matplotlib code that plots the C-alpha trace (Angstrom):
import matplotlib.pyplot as plt

x = [0.0, 1.5, 0.6, 0.7, 3.3, 5.2, 2.3, 2.3, 4.7, 2.9, -0.4, 1.0, 2.2, -1.1, -3.0, -0.7, -1.0, -4.7, -4.5, -5.5, -8.9, -8.8, -8.5, -12.0, -11.8, -11.0, -7.6, -9.4, -11.4, -8.2, -6.5, -9.5, -9.4, -5.7, -6.2, -8.9, -6.6, -3.7, -6.0, -6.9, -3.3, -2.4, -5.3, -4.3, -0.7, -1.7, -3.8, -1.3, 0.2, 3.8, 5.1, 3.4, 5.5, 5.0, 6.1, 6.7, 6.1, 9.0, 7.8, 6.8, 7.2, 5.5, 8.3, 7.8, 10.5, 10.3, 10.0, 10.0, 6.4, 7.0, 9.1, 6.5, 3.8, 5.7, 6.4, 2.7, 1.7, 4.2, 2.6, -0.9, 0.2, 1.6, -1.6, -3.7, -1.6, -1.9, -5.7, -5.9, -3.8, -6.1, -9.2, -7.7, -6.8, -10.3, -11.8, -9.5, -10.7, -14.3, -13.8, -12.3]
y = [0.0, 3.3, 6.1, 9.6, 11.7, 14.9, 16.5, 19.5, 21.4, 20.5, 21.5, 24.8, 25.6, 24.6, 26.8, 29.7, 29.2, 28.6, 25.3, 22.9, 21.7, 24.4, 27.2, 28.7, 28.4, 31.1, 30.7, 29.7, 27.0, 25.8, 25.4, 23.6, 21.2, 20.5, 19.9, 17.3, 15.7, 15.5, 13.9, 11.2, 10.6, 10.3, 7.9, 5.7, 5.5, 4.8, 1.9, 0.2, -3.1, -2.9, -4.9, -2.8, -0.6, 3.1, 5.1, 8.9, 10.8, 13.0, 16.6, 17.7, 14.2, 10.9, 9.1, 7.3, 6.2, 3.7, 5.5, 4.5, 4.3, 5.8, 8.6, 9.5, 9.4, 11.8, 14.1, 14.2, 14.9, 17.9, 19.2, 18.8, 20.8, 23.6, 23.7, 23.9, 26.7, 28.6, 28.1, 29.3, 32.4, 33.1, 32.8, 35.1, 37.7, 37.6, 38.1, 41.1, 42.6, 42.1, 43.9, 47.0]
z = [0.0, -1.0, 1.4, 0.0, 1.7, 1.0, -0.8, 1.5, -0.6, -3.8, -2.4, -1.1, -4.6, -6.2, -3.7, -4.4, -8.1, -7.9, -9.9, -7.2, -6.0, -3.4, -6.0, -5.3, -1.6, 0.9, 2.7, 5.9, 4.1, 2.4, 5.7, 7.2, 4.2, 4.6, 8.3, 7.5, 4.9, 7.4, 10.0, 7.5, 6.7, 10.4, 11.0, 8.0, 9.2, 12.8, 11.7, 9.5, 10.7, 11.8, 8.9, 6.2, 3.9, 3.6, 0.6, 0.5, -2.7, -3.9, -4.1, -7.6, -9.2, -9.4, -7.8, -4.4, -2.0, 0.8, 4.2, 7.8, 9.1, 12.6, 11.2, 8.6, 11.2, 13.5, 10.6, 9.7, 13.3, 13.3, 10.0, 11.6, 14.6, 12.4, 10.4, 13.5, 14.8, 11.5, 11.5, 15.1, 14.3, 11.3, 13.4, 16.0, 13.4, 12.0, 15.4, 16.0, 12.7, 13.6, 16.9, 15.2]

ax = plt.figure().add_subplot(projection="3d")
ax.plot(x, y, z, "-o")
ax.set_aspect("equal")
plt.show()
């Protein structure tokens, strides 16, 4: 089973260029969607059997490399934490704008 990894950079570029599925969404909605996707990835990695192989996609290509499952899981959790932090900051800035 090949798990999709390393797409964060690719998705960021697509969002910036407006070519991705998120092109018509507001930045807050894009961030929410990426958080949901990251949660699914973490859930999938968490439920894999210990002997299953995980492959990580090379950014900007269709090449996959064998990766360590636990390391990939920890990297995905870090990305999720960063996304949640960015989402919270965005919500706080929107609340500040509303108060003014």
